[in-house]
Structures are given as structure tokens and as C-alpha cells.
N, C-alpha and C positions, 0 to 999 in steps of 0.2 A: 885874280888877274883881270885887268881892264878889258872891256869889250873889244876895243880896237886891237889890243895886243893879241888876243886869242885868234882874231880873224886875220892877223898877220902871221902869227907863229905857226899854227897848224897847217894852213895851205903852203907856207914856205917850207916847212919840214917835209911835207909830202912831195912837193916839187923838187926839193933838194935830193931826196932819196931817188926819185925818178931820174934826175939829171946825172947823179953819180952812177947809177946803174947803166944808163945809156953810155956814159963815158967809158966805163969799164968793159963794155961789150962792143964798143964801136968797131974795133978791128974785125972781130968775128962776124959782126953783122955785114961788113963790107966784103968779106971773103967767103967764108964757109956758108953763111946763110944764103948768100946769092946763088951758090952752087947747088943747093939741095932742091929736090923736086917738091913742089908745093901744091896744095889744093887749088883747083880753078877758082875757088871762092876767096882766095887770098887777096886782100885789098892792095892797092898800090902802096909802095913804101912811104910816100908822103902822108898817108892817112894815120899811120901809127903814132908819130909824135904829136899830131893834133889831138887825136883821141885820148892819148895818155895825159896830155897836159890838162885837158878838160876833166878827166877822171880824177887826177891828183888834186885839182882845185875842188872838185865836189867832195872828195873824201876829207879834205882839210876843212872846208866850210861846214860839213856835217859834224866833224869833231868839235869845231869851235861852237856850234850851236848847242851841242850836248854839254860841253864844258861850262856853258853859261847857266845851266840849270842847277838847282840845288838838290839834285836827286842822289840817292844812295848809289845807284848803278853807274854813275859817271866814271868811277875808278875802273869798274869792269869794262866799260865802253873804251876807256883809254887803253887798257891792257889789250883788248881785242884790236883796237886801231893800230897800236904799235906792232902787235904780232902779225897782223895781215900785211902791214907795210914791210916788215922784215921778210916775210915769206915772198911777197911780190918782188922785192929787191933781189932775193936769192934765186928766184925762178929764172930770171934773165941770165944769171951766171951759169946755172945748170944747163939751160937750153942753148944759149949762144956760145959760151966759152967752152963748157965741157961737152957739148953736143950729145948729151945723154937724154935723148928724146923720151924714152919710156919713164925714166926717173922724173924728168921734168913734168910729164903728164900726171904722174901720181902726186907730185908736189902741187900741181895746179888744182887738182881735185881737193886736196887739203886746204889750199888757199881759198877756193870757192866756198868751202864749208865755213871757214873763218869769216869770210866776207858776209855770208848769210847770217851767221851768229851776230856779227857786228851790226848788220842792218837791223836785225830784230831788236837788239838792245837799244840802238839809236832810236828806233821807232817808238819803243816803249817810253823812252825819256822825252823825246821831242820828235813827233811824227814826221815833220818835214825833213829832219836830218836823216831819218831812215829812208824816206822816199828818194832823197838825193843819191842814195847808194844803188838804186835799181839799175841805172846805166852801167855801173861798175860790175854788178853781178852778171848782167847780160853780156858785156864785153868779155869778161873772163870766161864765161861759158863758150862764147865764140872762139876765144883763144884756145880753149880746150879742144874744140873741134880742129882748129888749125894745127895744134900741137900733135893731135892724134894722126891727122893726115900726113904730116911730115914723118912721124915715126913709122907709119905703114908704107909710105912711098920710098923710104930711104933705109932699107934693111942693113 
């Protein structure tokens, strides 16, 4: 795959997954999510799409960097990248649409572990690609706290 193609394909795929997830959960975000009790540390609503756009770009660029290497582990990296993206996509449906906050929290812990595994594999193949995933790891850890708070505050 040509260099420009992978730097277009992987970020676009990540952004598309995020956009579709946002579109599928938009009604629940506008109604039920607005009504739940939240942590006082919950950022204003406008922060989430900005943060997620940056994170989707970082995960796409990271995968593009890894895919450009002739390493054995790049197929494993791609499998982890796809798996975490699918888990990320599905979390939104569980949390916002199904409003199953406990299951969403468990799902998020598994997602975080997948992101960690992906980050380590990325780092082994191309260190900068792994380092680009650190904001994603931190944001999902924070999302775990927010998810936990909503689960506790809304029995």
C-alpha cells in the first residue's frame, strides 16, 4: 500500500467508525444522557467530539505508521487495532442506547486492555506509533471513571 494511501485509509476508517457511532447514539445522547446524574468532573458536551476526533486521528496515524513497517507483528497490530475500534464503537451503543452502565463499564475495562495491548505492539514495531496511543489510553481511563460515576449515581 502506498504511503499516502495508508495515511488516508486508517485515519478515515477510525473517523468513520466514530462518526457512525455518534450518529447511532445521537438521540440517546440528547435525551437520556442529558437526564442522568453525572460526576462533577464531567467535561462540557462540546469537549467530547473534539477529543474523540483527535483520538481517532491518532489511532489512525499510529496504524498507518505501523503498517508501513516490514515487521512480522504488523498483522497482529492490525487485528488489535480493528478489535479495539469495534469495542470502542460498541461501547457507545451499550452505554448510550442500552443504558446498561455496569455492562458498559466492564466493556470499557476490556477495551482499555485491548488499547494497552495495541499500544505495546505498536511501540515494539514503531515507537512513535505506540506513543501516539497514550492520550487514547488516558482518555479511556477517564471515560471509565465517568462511566463508573454514572453507574453509581443512577441506580
